N, C-alpha and C positions, 0 to 999 in steps of 0.2 A: 102579290098585291097588284102587279101589272095586269094579271088575268082578270081580277075583279074590276079594275077600272076599264079594261077593254070591253068586258061584258056590259058594263053600265053605258059605255059609249054606244054600243050596238043595240042594246035592249031598251035604253032609256031609263028613266027613274023607276026602277022596279025593286020590290023587296028581294033580299038575298038571305037565305038561311044557311047556317053553318052546321054541318053534321059531323060529329067526331066521336070516337070511342072513349069511354072512361071505364076504369076498373072499380068495381064495388066489392069490397072484401066479403068473401063467402058466397058471392053471387056471380062473379066473373065479369067479363066485359059487357058493356051496354052502350048502345048508341044514344047520344044526346043531341037534340036539335035546338039551336038557339038562333035568334034573329041577329044577323050581322048588320044589315041595313034595312030599313031606316033605323037610326039610333033610337034605342028604347030608353026613354027618359025615366021610366019607372024602375029600370034595373040599376040606375045610378042616380039616386036623388041628390040634389045639391046639398052641400054641407053649409050650415050657417057659419059665418065668419064675422068677427068684429071689424076687420079691416077689408077694404076692397082689394082685389088682386092687382098686382102691378102688371100692366100690359104695355109691351113695347111694339106691338104689331097693330096694323089696322084691323078693325073687327072682321072684315071679310077674310083676310089672310089668316087671322087667328083661328077662325072657325074651320077654314079649309085645312090648315095644318093639324088642328086638333082632330078633325075627322080622319085624316090619314094616319095619325098616330093611334087612334082608337081602333081602326081596321087592322093595323099591323099588330097591335097588342092582342086583339081577339084571335087573329090567325096564329100568333106565337103560342098563346095559351092552349089552343086546340092541338097544335103540333106537340107541345110538351105533354099534354094529357094523353095523346095517342101513343107517344113513346113510353110513358109510364104504364099504360094499359098493356102494351106489348111486352114490356119487361116483367110485369106481374104474371102474365100468361106464361112466359118462359120459365119463371121461377116455380110456378105451380106445376108445370110439366116436369121440370127437373126433380122436384120433391116427390112427385108420383113415381118417377123412374127410380129414384133411390129406394123408395119403399118397396117397389117391385123387386129390385135387385136384392135388397136385404131379405125379403121373403123367399126368393129363389135360393139364396145362399143357405138360409136356415134349412130349407127342404133338402138341399143337396147334402148338407152336413148330417142330417138325420138318415138319409139314404146311405151315406158312407158308413155310418155306425151300424146300420142293419145289414150291410152287404157281407155275406160270409167270405172269409179269406182276404178281405181288404186290409191293407196296412193302415192301422189306426194310429201309428206313432207319428205320422206327419212326414215320413221320409218319402212316401209315394211309391214304394215298391222298387222293382229293379231298374226302372228307367227314370226315376225321379219325379214322376207325375202321379197324382192321386187318381185312382180309378173308381168309377161309379157303375152300378149295375146297368143304368140306362145309357151309359156312355162308353161301354167296353170297346166298341169298334174304333173309337178315337183315342183310346188309351195308348200311351207310349208311341205317339206318332213319329217321334224323331228317331227311334230305334237305337239311340245312343245310351250305353250303360254308364252310369256315373260311379266313380270310385273315390273313396276318401283317402287313398294312398297318395303321398307326395312323390313327384318325379325325383329320381336320384340325381 
């Protein structure tokens, strides 16, 4: 908020727009531009009330404080929407990664079944690792043979 007020001191009474990302389901992130200052009366029409509001401040101080709270609320809303858009983008990326991994696993399982001489029982052959036709150079990297015998 201090940066907004410092800008207004330097630039004078000038309009300020707020640009922030929002997430739209199925469409991804989009930038939204809103007017921060001057206050847009049409965006927040007054609500009719049977009773007048209780005011404990002088009108000038009330308007100044209300303006500060309005700017703070708009900045907080933009920050929260930006965090939500970033979170949704991360979730979408992770879901795509899981789909990719699941597809790759299925392809490797098919390749394993089609590879002649591969151990299909799940023991992984002599070194305890499964081998695949496209990955024979990396099979049994440890060189350790596993035994089911218990030490005496």
